C-alpha positions, 0 to 999 in steps of 0.5 A, spaced: 321 147 505 314 147 505 310 152 510 306 146 511 313 142 513 315 148 518 309 148 521 309 140 522 316 141 525 314 146 529 308 141 532 313 135 533 318 141 536 313 143 541 311 136 543 318 135 544 318 140 548 312 138 552 315 131 554 321 134 556 316 139 561 313 132 563 318 129 564 322 134 569 316 135 572 315 128 574 323 128 577 320 134 582 314 130 583 318 123 585 322 128 589 317 132 594 314 124 594 320 121 598 321 127 602 313 127 604 315 120 606 320 122 610 316 126 615 315 124 621 309 121 625 306 122 632 303 117 635 296 121 635 295 121 627 296 114 624 297 116 617 303 122 619 304 129 617 306 126 610 300 122 608 297 128 603 303 131 600 305 123 599 297 122 596 298 129 592 305 126 589 302 120 587 297 122 583 300 127 579 306 122 578 301 117 575 297 123 571 305 125 568 306 118 567 300 117 563 302 124 560 308 122 558 306 115 554 301 120 550 307 125 548 311 119 546 305 117 541 303 123 538 311 125 536 313 124 529 319 120 528 322 126 524 321 131 530 327 129 533 332 131 528 329 138 528 329 139 535 336 138 535 337 144 531 332 148 534 335 146 541 342 148 539 340 155 536 336 156 543 342 154 547 347 158 543 341 164 544 341 164 550 348 162 553 349 169 557 342 167 561 345 160 562 352 162 564 348 167 569 344 161 571 350 157 573 354 163 576 348 164 581 348 156 582 355 156 584 354 163 589 349 158 592 353 153 594 360 157 595 356 162 600 357 157 606 364 155 604 367 161 603 362 166 607 358 172 604 363 177 602 368 173 598 363 169 594 358 176 593 364 179 591 366 173 586 359 173 583 358 180 582 365 181 579 364 175 575 356 177 571 358 184 572 364 183 567 360 177 563 354 182 561 358 189 561 361 192 556 368 190 557 371 198 558 376 200 563 370 205 566 365 199 566 370 194 570 372 199 575 364 200 577 364 193 577 369 192 582 367 198 585 359 196 586 362 188 587 366 191 593 361 196 596 355 191 596 359 185 598 364 188 604 359 194 604 353 190 606 356 185 610 359 191 615 352 194 614 348 188 617 353 186 622 354 193 625 347 197 624 343 192 624 347 186 628 345 182 623 351 177 622 350 174 614 354 167 613 362 168 614 363 161 612 368 155 615 
């Protein structure tokens, strides 16, 4: 593969990444537009509180659709195959980051259900054991730190600051 082919492949992969970012931003903008529509109106203002955010996100969505069309026109057909291989390599290299974000999402979703102490204990143990060396000392340290930062902080906030963290249902 020549230097020119590598440059063209990277440019195509960059265009595909730009296209995906436009699509993600469009999804967020449409979601925020729909949220702005749900804002209540008062009898004193005809347009309501959601009018300005709807205008902003409507214009932003329109610009993103135009950008998506432009990005689709700039992507060479051969770039899709190279992008798939590059994306697979990137996912393999960043798997720990993805695991951390998945654990964080589960933690945030589980906290209202099982409460702060248990959710934090599980989150910290899983993340520390995933990222730390797999030795007995590291695992023991992870368990102790998880207990301190879950049940210990819960006790501190409840007894000292009189602030109650989520208890779960």
